[in-house]
C-alpha positions as CSV (number, residue, x, y, z in Angstrom):
1,M,125.8,213.4,275.7
2,K,122.8,210.6,275.4
3,I,125.3,207.5,276.4
4,S,124.1,204.6,274.5
5,K,123.0,200.8,275.4
6,E,126.9,199.4,275.3
7,V,128.3,202.2,276.5
8,Q,126.4,201.4,279.5
9,A,127.0,198.1,279.7
10,Q,130.9,198.4,279.8
11,A,130.2,200.8,282.5
12,R,128.4,199.0,284.6
13,R,131.4,196.3,283.5
14,L,134.1,197.8,285.0
15,M,132.2,199.0,287.5
16,R,131.9,195.3,288.6
17,L,135.6,194.9,288.4
18,C,135.9,197.2,290.8
19,I,134.0,196.2,292.9
20,G,135.9,193.8,296.1
21,A,135.2,190.1,297.6
22,D,133.7,192.3,300.8
23,G,130.9,194.0,298.1
24,L,132.9,197.2,298.4
25,M,134.2,200.1,296.3
26,N,137.6,199.4,296.1
27,E,138.5,203.3,295.1
28,D,142.1,202.5,293.8
29,T,141.0,200.3,291.0
30,V,138.8,202.9,290.2
31,R,141.7,205.2,290.0
32,L,143.5,202.3,288.1
33,V,140.4,202.5,285.7
34,A,139.6,205.8,285.2
35,D,143.7,206.1,284.4
36,K,143.3,204.0,282.1
37,I,140.3,204.5,280.2
38,A,142.0,208.4,280.3
39,A,145.0,207.4,278.5
40,D,143.8,204.8,275.8
41,K,141.0,207.1,274.6
42,P,138.8,204.3,273.0
43,R,135.9,204.7,270.8
44,N,133.1,206.3,273.7
45,Y,135.4,206.8,276.0
46,L,134.2,210.4,276.9
47,A,130.6,208.5,276.9
48,L,132.1,205.8,278.9
49,L,134.1,207.7,282.1
50,T,131.0,209.9,281.9
51,A,128.6,206.5,282.4
52,F,131.1,205.2,284.4
53,A,131.8,208.0,286.4
54,G,127.7,207.8,286.9
55,L,128.3,204.8,288.4
56,V,131.1,205.1,290.8
57,R,128.6,208.8,292.3
58,Q,126.1,206.0,293.4
59,E,127.8,203.4,294.7
60,R,129.8,205.8,296.7
61,A,125.9,207.2,297.7
62,A,125.2,203.4,298.3
63,H,127.6,203.7,300.9
64,T,127.2,207.0,303.2
65,A,125.6,207.6,305.5
66,T,124.2,211.2,306.7
67,I,123.3,211.6,309.8
68,T,121.8,214.8,310.5
69,S,120.4,216.3,314.3
70,A,119.3,219.3,315.8
71,V,122.0,220.0,318.1
72,P,126.1,219.1,317.9
73,L,125.9,215.1,319.1
74,T,128.6,213.3,321.5
75,E,130.6,210.7,320.9
76,A,128.7,208.5,322.6
77,E,125.6,209.5,320.7
78,Q,127.8,209.3,317.7
79,A,129.3,205.7,318.4
80,A,125.4,204.7,319.2
81,I,123.8,205.1,315.9
82,T,127.4,204.5,314.0
83,A,126.3,200.9,315.8
84,R,123.5,200.4,315.2
85,L,123.9,201.3,310.9
86,N,126.8,198.8,311.1
87,A,125.2,195.9,311.9
88,R,122.4,196.6,309.5
89,Q,124.9,197.3,306.2
90,A,128.7,197.5,306.5
91,G,131.8,200.0,305.3
92,L,129.2,202.5,305.7
93,N,131.3,206.3,305.3
94,Y,129.3,208.7,308.2
95,E,128.7,211.9,307.7
96,W,127.2,214.5,310.2
97,Q,125.5,217.3,310.1
98,V,123.6,220.0,312.3
99,D,120.2,221.5,311.1
100,P,118.4,223.6,314.0
101,A,115.5,223.6,312.0
102,L,115.0,220.3,313.3
103,I,114.2,222.0,316.8
104,A,114.3,218.1,317.8
105,G,115.8,214.7,316.5
106,L,117.2,212.9,313.5
107,T,117.2,212.7,310.0
108,V,119.5,209.4,308.5
109,K,119.8,209.4,305.2
110,V,121.9,205.7,303.8
111,G,122.2,206.0,299.3
112,D,118.4,206.3,299.2
113,N,115.9,205.5,302.1
114,V,115.9,207.7,304.1
115,T,114.5,208.3,307.8
116,D,113.1,211.0,309.4
117,S,112.4,211.2,313.1
118,S,112.8,214.3,314.0
119,I,110.3,216.8,315.7
120,R,109.9,219.6,312.4
121,T,108.4,216.4,310.5
122,R,106.0,215.2,313.1
123,I,104.3,218.6,313.4
124,E,104.4,219.1,309.3
125,Q,101.9,215.5,309.6
126,L,99.9,217.6,312.7
127,T,99.2,220.2,310.4
128,K,98.4,218.6,307.1
129,T,96.2,216.6,309.1
130,L,94.5,219.0,311.3
């Protein structure tokens, strides 16, 4: 479905209404806006809901930190990582994953930013340079 610029602008305006004073998305407001659009069914409401849902996904991804480690992390290690990330950006949701293929180290993904300090990546970089 092609979404017009006008509908995209409407979705962005609605998204701004869902951002609180603290800069974080209020999920209750998002639900109210989506329910109101679905109930009222304004012109191009399907395109509007699609564009709005895409913006909500982007906002949620920007505030989600996915930490992948080679072995399960202890509570103390998770707390240390959480503290360092919270110092950079408040209001993050955390997802913890284990991937033995990393060999050792971590990868941290927050939104579009990825920090990869895994041994697997370093080995791959060495093989490319040799």
